Backbone as CSV, one residue per row, in Angstrom:
resi,resn,N_x,N_y,N_z,CA_x,CA_y,CA_z,C_x,C_y,C_z
1,UNK,-16.417,-1.162,6.399,-15.186,-1.919,6.419,-15.233,-3.042,5.385
2,UNK,-16.391,-3.654,5.221,-16.542,-4.727,4.250,-16.212,-4.228,2.842
3,UNK,-16.646,-3.016,2.542,-16.378,-2.422,1.228,-14.881,-2.246,1.002
4,UNK,-14.164,-1.827,2.055,-12.718,-1.643,1.960,-12.036,-2.975,1.686
5,UNK,-12.465,-4.012,2.363,-11.872,-5.332,2.163,-12.117,-5.821,0.738
6,UNK,-13.305,-5.573,0.217,-13.593,-5.955,-1.160,-12.724,-5.181,-2.141
7,UNK,-12.516,-3.901,-1.866,-11.659,-3.084,-2.723,-10.243,-3.631,-2.724
8,UNK,-9.743,-3.969,-1.555,-8.377,-4.495,-1.448,-8.255,-5.817,-2.186
9,UNK,-9.217,-6.702,-2.021,-9.183,-7.989,-2.714,-9.214,-7.767,-4.224
10,UNK,-10.084,-6.876,-4.678,-10.170,-6.598,-6.113,-8.851,-6.064,-6.643
11,UNK,-8.223,-5.194,-5.894,-6.947,-4.629,-6.332,-5.840,-5.673,-6.331
12,UNK,-5.879,-6.570,-5.390,-4.858,-7.604,-5.336,-4.948,-8.531,-6.546
13,UNK,-6.163,-8.857,-6.967,-6.315,-9.710,-8.137,-6.043,-8.955,-9.431
14,UNK,-6.330,-7.670,-9.449,-6.100,-6.867,-10.643,-4.689,-6.304,-10.680
15,UNK,-3.964,-6.457,-9.590,-2.641,-5.854,-9.432,-1.710,-5.975,-10.615
16,UNK,-1.409,-7.189,-11.098,-0.468,-7.301,-12.207,-0.892,-6.528,-13.446
17,UNK,-2.186,-6.449,-13.695,-2.663,-5.695,-14.851,-2.477,-4.201,-14.652
18,UNK,-2.438,-3.761,-13.393,-2.313,-2.336,-13.105,-0.865,-1.881,-12.947
19,UNK,0.055,-2.824,-12.879,1.452,-2.474,-12.599,2.030,-1.615,-13.714
20,UNK,2.460,-0.431,-13.328,3.174,0.457,-14.242,3.843,1.544,-13.419
21,UNK,4.762,2.207,-14.000,5.435,3.287,-13.293,6.739,2.844,-12.655
22,UNK,7.539,3.805,-12.247,8.869,3.509,-11.737,8.927,3.146,-10.253
23,UNK,7.827,3.343,-9.502,7.883,3.103,-8.067,8.152,1.638,-7.796
24,UNK,9.047,1.366,-6.865,9.406,0.000,-6.507,9.327,-0.160,-5.002
25,UNK,8.468,-1.066,-4.544,8.350,-1.321,-3.108,9.612,-2.020,-2.614
26,UNK,10.015,-1.653,-1.406,11.188,-2.281,-0.805,11.088,-2.178,0.711
27,UNK,12.029,-2.789,1.381,12.075,-2.736,2.845,12.211,-1.299,3.341
28,UNK,12.846,-0.448,2.543,13.078,0.940,2.953,11.841,1.822,2.843
29,UNK,10.880,1.464,1.979,9.744,2.360,1.776,8.377,1.710,2.013
30,UNK,8.346,0.511,2.580,7.086,-0.182,2.778,6.958,-0.665,4.214
31,UNK,5.969,-0.116,4.926,5.717,-0.564,6.306,5.327,-2.027,6.314
32,UNK,5.987,-2.801,7.158,5.659,-4.203,7.303,6.243,-5.104,6.231
33,UNK,7.203,-4.620,5.491,7.817,-5.383,4.401,8.190,-6.801,4.845
34,UNK,8.824,-6.924,5.984,9.276,-8.233,6.466,8.116,-9.123,6.898
35,UNK,6.944,-8.539,7.081,5.773,-9.296,7.515,4.916,-9.755,6.339
36,UNK,5.335,-9.414,5.141,4.583,-9.755,3.936,5.246,-10.925,3.220
37,UNK,4.433,-11.728,2.552,4.976,-12.798,1.723,5.501,-12.167,0.427
38,UNK,6.343,-12.874,-0.302,6.799,-12.329,-1.598,5.629,-11.999,-2.529
39,UNK,4.602,-12.814,-2.514,3.432,-12.561,-3.360,2.712,-11.287,-2.927
40,UNK,2.584,-11.091,-1.618,1.936,-9.880,-1.114,2.735,-8.641,-1.473
41,UNK,4.037,-8.745,-1.471,4.884,-7.600,-1.839,4.636,-7.187,-3.283
42,UNK,4.556,-8.160,-4.167,4.300,-7.873,-5.582,2.910,-7.275,-5.750
43,UNK,1.923,-7.857,-5.081,0.547,-7.362,-5.167,0.438,-5.948,-4.614
44,UNK,1.140,-5.679,-3.522,1.129,-4.347,-2.909,1.705,-3.318,-3.877
45,UNK,2.830,-3.630,-4.452,3.460,-2.708,-5.399,2.536,-2.448,-6.587
46,UNK,1.932,-3.481,-7.120,1.019,-3.322,-8.257,-0.183,-2.466,-7.883
47,UNK,-0.726,-2.711,-6.696,-1.878,-1.926,-6.247,-1.522,-0.454,-6.143
48,UNK,-0.411,-0.154,-5.506,0.001,1.246,-5.322,0.200,1.932,-6.670
49,UNK,0.794,1.243,-7.603,1.018,1.835,-8.926,-0.280,2.091,-9.687
50,UNK,-1.329,1.347,-9.367,-2.566,1.437,-10.127,-3.532,2.525,-9.713
51,UNK,-3.325,3.148,-8.583,-4.282,4.156,-8.119,-4.231,5.420,-8.959
52,UNK,-5.421,5.961,-9.203,-5.555,7.220,-9.953,-6.048,8.343,-9.053
53,UNK,-6.701,7.980,-7.934,-7.257,8.990,-7.038,-6.631,8.855,-5.651
54,UNK,-6.312,10.012,-5.063,-5.687,10.039,-3.744,-6.535,9.313,-2.708
55,UNK,-7.829,9.536,-2.721,-8.711,8.954,-1.708,-8.637,7.434,-1.711
56,UNK,-8.631,6.840,-2.893,-8.549,5.380,-3.004,-7.193,4.870,-2.524
57,UNK,-6.150,5.548,-2.931,-4.798,5.172,-2.525,-4.635,5.283,-1.013
58,UNK,-5.098,6.380,-0.470,-4.943,6.619,0.963,-5.740,5.598,1.783
59,UNK,-6.937,5.261,1.341,-7.740,4.251,2.032,-7.020,2.904,2.024
60,UNK,-6.456,2.540,0.883,-5.687,1.291,0.780,-4.476,1.353,1.719
61,UNK,-3.789,2.473,1.725,-2.607,2.643,2.564,-2.957,2.492,4.047
62,UNK,-4.038,3.100,4.482,-4.459,2.988,5.879,-4.777,1.538,6.246
63,UNK,-5.474,0.846,5.368,-5.813,-0.558,5.621,-4.554,-1.428,5.644
64,UNK,-3.622,-1.155,4.747,-2.350,-1.893,4.733,-1.603,-1.676,6.047
65,UNK,-1.541,-0.435,6.504,-0.853,-0.137,7.765,-1.540,-0.832,8.937
66,UNK,-2.881,-0.844,8.934,-3.620,-1.524,9.999,-3.285,-3.021,10.011
67,UNK,-3.264,-3.619,8.847,-2.956,-5.045,8.741,-1.526,-5.345,9.198
68,UNK,-0.578,-4.515,8.800,0.816,-4.736,9.184,1.006,-4.533,10.695
69,UNK,0.294,-3.558,11.267,0.360,-3.340,12.718,-0.167,-4.570,13.454
70,UNK,-1.256,-5.142,12.955,-1.829,-6.329,13.590,-0.859,-7.510,13.508
71,UNK,-0.228,-7.690,12.366,0.750,-8.780,12.217,1.941,-8.564,13.143
72,UNK,2.404,-7.327,13.209,3.544,-7.021,14.082,3.181,-7.301,15.540
73,UNK,1.999,-6.890,15.937,1.556,-7.098,17.316,1.491,-8.584,17.646
74,UNK,0.982,-9.386,16.714,0.903,-10.838,16.917,2.284,-11.448,17.158
75,UNK,3.295,-10.850,16.537,4.658,-11.375,16.650,5.488,-10.649,17.711
76,UNK,4.862,-9.707,18.405,5.569,-8.961,19.430,6.602,-7.992,18.883
77,UNK,6.340,-7.472,17.691,7.256,-6.540,17.032,6.650,-5.140,16.993
78,UNK,7.486,-4.168,16.733,7.025,-2.789,16.555,7.410,-2.324,15.155
79,UNK,6.499,-1.622,14.516,6.792,-1.071,13.188,7.268,0.365,13.319
80,UNK,8.165,0.733,12.444,8.625,2.116,12.415,7.484,3.007,11.948
81,UNK,7.340,4.151,12.556,6.300,5.109,12.168,6.878,6.118,11.188
82,UNK,5.992,6.893,10.626,6.428,7.967,9.737,6.701,7.461,8.336
83,UNK,7.525,8.174,7.643,7.835,7.825,6.268,7.080,8.715,5.304
84,UNK,7.373,8.550,4.046,6.772,9.343,2.985,5.382,8.814,2.671
85,UNK,4.462,9.723,2.353,3.118,9.340,1.934,3.195,8.933,0.463
86,UNK,3.064,7.630,0.214,3.208,7.141,-1.153,2.061,7.562,-2.060
87,UNK,1.013,8.128,-1.475,-0.144,8.582,-2.250,-0.099,10.090,-2.524
88,UNK,0.865,10.751,-1.963,0.955,12.211,-2.024,0.922,12.751,-3.457
89,UNK,1.524,12.040,-4.396,1.575,12.504,-5.776,0.197,12.536,-6.438
90,UNK,-0.791,11.917,-5.795,-2.152,11.898,-6.365,-3.044,13.015,-5.832
91,UNK,-2.551,13.790,-4.897,-3.344,14.897,-4.381,-3.548,15.937,-5.459
92,UNK,-4.733,16.568,-5.471,-4.980,17.617,-6.476,-3.889,18.683,-6.423
93,UNK,-3.370,19.022,-7.558,-2.323,20.051,-7.636,-0.928,19.546,-7.373
94,UNK,-0.766,18.264,-7.089,0.561,17.719,-6.757,1.520,17.819,-7.934
95,UNK,1.037,17.711,-9.144,1.907,17.765,-10.310,2.350,19.167,-10.662
96,UNK,1.697,20.168,-10.073,2.040,21.545,-10.398,3.032,22.134,-9.403
97,UNK,3.498,21.328,-8.468,4.450,21.822,-7.462,5.838,21.906,-7.995
């Protein structure tokens, strides 16, 4: 778990340098959007855009969901489940579909 936290911190600081691509985080496509600060929203979007491997993206996504669930629970809120896998395009063979 410590390694995952270090990865997330590294990505958050490197986020602006990694930002590229058309994907745009919003309330409609980001779990816990309302529970994030404006800075966290920008960092999250940059991190997601920077992934090259599905495994790294998916690990970040799981940790983000865990964090948002914890914040929601603290506030007595429920997060919507489901949604599109934002890392799906990084799966092997995804570009050949």
